[in-house]
Backbone as a printed PyTorch tensor [residue, N CA C, xyz], in Angstrom:
tensor([[[  0.8440,  -1.1790,   0.0000],
         [  0.0000,   0.0000,   0.0000],
         [  0.8860,   1.2360,   0.0000]],

        [[  0.6810,   2.1280,  -0.9500],
         [  1.4810,   3.3430,  -1.0300],
         [  0.9300,   4.4400,  -0.1520]],

        [[  1.7400,   5.4600,   0.0370],
         [  1.3380,   6.6020,   0.8330],
         [  1.5860,   7.8970,   0.0920]],

        [[  1.2650,   8.9830,   0.7400],
         [  1.3950,  10.3080,   0.1620],
         [  2.8670,  10.7280,   0.1050]],

        [[  3.2480,  11.3970,  -0.9820],
         [  4.6250,  11.8700,  -1.1650],
         [  4.8660,  13.2570,  -0.5860]],

        [[  3.8310,  13.9190,  -0.1010],
         [  3.9880,  15.2610,   0.4590],
         [  4.7720,  15.1980,   1.7720]],

        [[  5.5840,  16.2270,   2.0390],
         [  6.3330,  16.2530,   3.2900],
         [  5.4090,  16.2190,   4.4990]],

        [[  5.8000,  15.4660,   5.5030],
         [  5.0750,  15.3620,   6.7800],
         [  3.6470,  14.8410,   6.6400]],

        [[  3.3930,  14.0630,   5.6180],
         [  2.0610,  13.4790,   5.4240],
         [  2.1740,  11.9610,   5.4200]],

        [[  1.3610,  11.3250,   6.2200],
         [  1.3910,   9.8610,   6.2910],
         [  0.0730,   9.2460,   5.8270]],

        [[ -0.7440,  10.0130,   5.1170],
         [ -2.0140,   9.4920,   4.6230],
         [ -1.7860,   8.4080,   3.5700]],

        [[ -2.7030,   7.4420,   3.5530],
         [ -2.6310,   6.3630,   2.5670],
         [ -4.0340,   5.8260,   2.3220]],

        [[ -4.1350,   4.9390,   1.3590],
         [ -5.4360,   4.3360,   1.0670],
         [ -5.8900,   3.4300,   2.2060]],

        [[ -4.9540,   2.9470,   3.0030],
         [ -5.3300,   2.0480,   4.1020],
         [ -6.1360,   2.7660,   5.1830]],

        [[ -6.0660,   4.1040,   5.2120],
         [ -6.8990,   4.8440,   6.1670],
         [ -8.0220,   5.5900,   5.4440]],

        [[ -8.2670,   5.1940,   4.2030],
         [ -9.4180,   5.7080,   3.4640],
         [ -9.1870,   6.9870,   2.6760]],

        [[ -7.9460,   7.3810,   2.4730],
         [ -7.6650,   8.5920,   1.7010],
         [ -7.4190,   8.2370,   0.2380]],

        [[ -7.8990,   9.0870,  -0.6470],
         [ -7.6840,   8.8920,  -2.0790],
         [ -6.3130,   9.4320,  -2.4530]],

        [[ -5.5930,   8.7120,  -3.3200],
         [ -4.2720,   9.1410,  -3.7690],
         [ -4.3100,   9.4410,  -5.2610]],

        [[ -3.5900,  10.5030,  -5.6670],
         [ -3.5430,  10.9410,  -7.0590],
         [ -2.1390,  10.7360,  -7.6160]],

        [[ -2.0450,  10.2380,  -8.8460],
         [ -0.7570,  10.0890,  -9.5220],
         [ -0.2520,  11.4420,  -9.9890]],

        [[  1.0650,  11.5720, -10.0590],
         [  1.6570,  12.7670, -10.6560],
         [  1.4020,  12.7130, -12.1600]],

        [[  1.1820,  13.8680, -12.7970],
         [  0.9270,  13.8850, -14.2420],
         [  2.1160,  13.3470, -15.0420]],

        [[  1.8230,  12.7770, -16.1930],
         [  2.8880,  12.3190, -17.0890],
         [  3.4740,  13.4750, -17.8860]],

        [[  2.6660,  14.4960, -18.1430],
         [  3.1320,  15.6650, -18.8720],
         [  4.2380,  16.3530, -18.0610]],

        [[  5.4420,  16.5230, -18.6410],
         [  6.5790,  17.0640, -17.8900],
         [  6.3510,  18.4600, -17.3090]],

        [[  5.6270,  19.3190, -18.0190],
         [  5.3800,  20.6810, -17.5270],
         [  4.4740,  20.6350, -16.3010]],

        [[  3.3930,  19.8830, -16.3860],
         [  2.4740,  19.7590, -15.2510],
         [  3.1410,  19.0530, -14.0820]],

        [[  3.9240,  18.0120, -14.3760],
         [  4.6010,  17.2830, -13.3100],
         [  5.5490,  18.2160, -12.5460]],

        [[  6.2710,  19.0650, -13.2750],
         [  7.1970,  20.0050, -12.6440],
         [  6.4530,  20.9580, -11.7070]],

        [[  5.2750,  21.4390, -12.1310],
         [  4.4700,  22.3150, -11.2850],
         [  4.0400,  21.5920, -10.0090]],

        [[  3.6350,  20.3400, -10.1480],
         [  3.2280,  19.5590,  -8.9790],
         [  4.3910,  19.4120,  -8.0010]],

        [[  5.5690,  19.0830,  -8.5300],
         [  6.7420,  18.8980,  -7.6630],
         [  7.0870,  20.2080,  -6.9650]],

        [[  7.0430,  21.3270,  -7.6910],
         [  7.3390,  22.6260,  -7.0780],
         [  6.3300,  22.9420,  -5.9800]],

        [[  5.0590,  22.6990,  -6.2220],
         [  4.0260,  22.9590,  -5.2120],
         [  4.0870,  21.9770,  -4.0570]],

        [[  4.6750,  20.8530,  -4.2990],
         [  4.8320,  19.8530,  -3.2440],
         [  5.8850,  20.3000,  -2.2210]],

        [[  6.7270,  21.2410,  -2.6330],
         [  7.7910,  21.7800,  -1.7830],
         [  8.7240,  20.6860,  -1.2780]],

        [[  9.0980,  19.8510,  -2.2120],
         [  9.9970,  18.7520,  -1.9020],
         [ 10.9010,  18.5410,  -3.1070]],

        [[ 12.1840,  18.3920,  -2.8770],
         [ 13.1410,  18.2120,  -3.9610],
         [ 13.2710,  16.7170,  -4.2630]],

        [[ 12.4850,  16.2490,  -5.2230],
         [ 12.5400,  14.8390,  -5.6030],
         [ 11.9970,  14.6560,  -7.0090]],

        [[ 12.3180,  13.5290,  -7.5960],
         [ 11.7890,  13.1620,  -8.9150],
         [ 10.7430,  12.0760,  -8.6860]],

        [[  9.4660,  12.3760,  -8.9230],
         [  8.4320,  11.3760,  -8.6930],
         [  8.5980,  10.1660,  -9.6040]],

        [[  8.3700,   9.0140,  -9.0480],
         [  8.3870,   7.7710,  -9.8110],
         [  6.9640,   7.4920, -10.2940]],

        [[  6.7660,   6.4800, -11.1130],
         [  5.3940,   6.1280, -11.5080],
         [  4.5290,   5.7020, -10.3120]],

        [[  5.1630,   5.4260,  -9.1820],
         [  4.4260,   4.9940,  -7.9880],
         [  4.1800,   6.1370,  -7.0090]],

        [[  4.7080,   7.3250,  -7.2680],
         [  4.5320,   8.4720,  -6.3720],
         [  3.0940,   8.9720,  -6.4430]],

        [[  2.5670,   9.3730,  -5.2840],
         [  1.1830,   9.8370,  -5.1940],
         [  1.0760,  10.9990,  -4.2060]],

        [[  0.0160,  11.7890,  -4.3620],
         [ -0.3760,  12.7960,  -3.3780],
         [ -1.7660,  12.4400,  -2.8910]],

        [[ -1.9900,  12.5650,  -1.5910],
         [ -3.3170,  12.2460,  -1.0440],
         [ -4.2740,  13.4130,  -1.2960]],

        [[ -5.5420,  13.1510,  -1.1160],
         [ -6.5710,  14.1540,  -1.3590],
         [ -6.4000,  15.3730,  -0.4610]],

        [[ -5.9120,  15.2010,   0.7520],
         [ -5.7310,  16.3110,   1.6850],
         [ -4.5830,  17.2080,   1.2140]],

        [[ -3.4470,  16.6090,   0.9050],
         [ -2.2880,  17.3830,   0.4430],
         [ -2.5730,  18.0340,  -0.8950]],

        [[ -3.2830,  17.3550,  -1.7630],
         [ -3.6300,  17.8730,  -3.0850],
         [ -4.4400,  19.1590,  -2.9420]],

        [[ -5.4500,  19.1290,  -2.1090],
         [ -6.3010,  20.3160,  -1.9150],
         [ -5.5240,  21.4430,  -1.2470]],

        [[ -4.7560,  21.0970,  -0.2240],
         [ -4.0170,  22.1000,   0.5460],
         [ -3.0080,  22.8200,  -0.3400]],

        [[ -2.3140,  22.0900,  -1.1950],
         [ -1.2370,  22.6710,  -1.9860],
         [ -1.7350,  23.3840,  -3.2400]],

        [[ -2.9310,  23.0590,  -3.7170],
         [ -3.4160,  23.6770,  -4.9500],
         [ -4.6330,  24.5660,  -4.7600]],

        [[ -4.9860,  24.8390,  -3.5430],
         [ -6.1350,  25.7060,  -3.2990],
         [ -5.9010,  27.1010,  -3.8760]],

        [[ -4.6190,  27.5260,  -3.9140],
         [ -4.2820,  28.8590,  -4.4040],
         [ -3.7080,  28.8240,  -5.8180]],

        [[ -3.6010,  27.6610,  -6.4180],
         [ -2.8850,  27.5680,  -7.7010],
         [ -3.6790,  26.7510,  -8.7140]],

        [[ -4.7400,  27.3160,  -9.2330],
         [ -5.5940,  26.5960, -10.1790],
         [ -4.8830,  26.2740, -11.4840]],

        [[ -3.8210,  27.0130, -11.8310],
         [ -3.1150,  26.7560, -13.0890],
         [ -2.4820,  25.3670, -13.0970]],

        [[ -2.2850,  24.7730, -11.9440],
         [ -1.6290,  23.4660, -11.8670],
         [ -2.5610,  22.3230, -12.2530]],

        [[ -3.8500,  22.5810, -12.2880],
         [ -4.7900,  21.5270, -12.6500],
         [ -4.7900,  21.2720, -14.1480]],

        [[ -4.4590,  22.2720, -14.9310],
         [ -4.6160,  22.1770, -16.3850],
         [ -3.2940,  22.1050, -17.1020]]])
């Protein structure tokens, strides 16, 4: 069972949280990583939970598209 890639987040599907894959598009993926505030290269298995996703993109709608 995977967990959230956001810093200081331990949410996972095992506690009922939805996880989102990082985009395959390199431009969108870069925006996600920058908003994640973590210096890493996401793997195909990297995910963000629904809580971190909302928290990090509430102010940045351009990252959805």
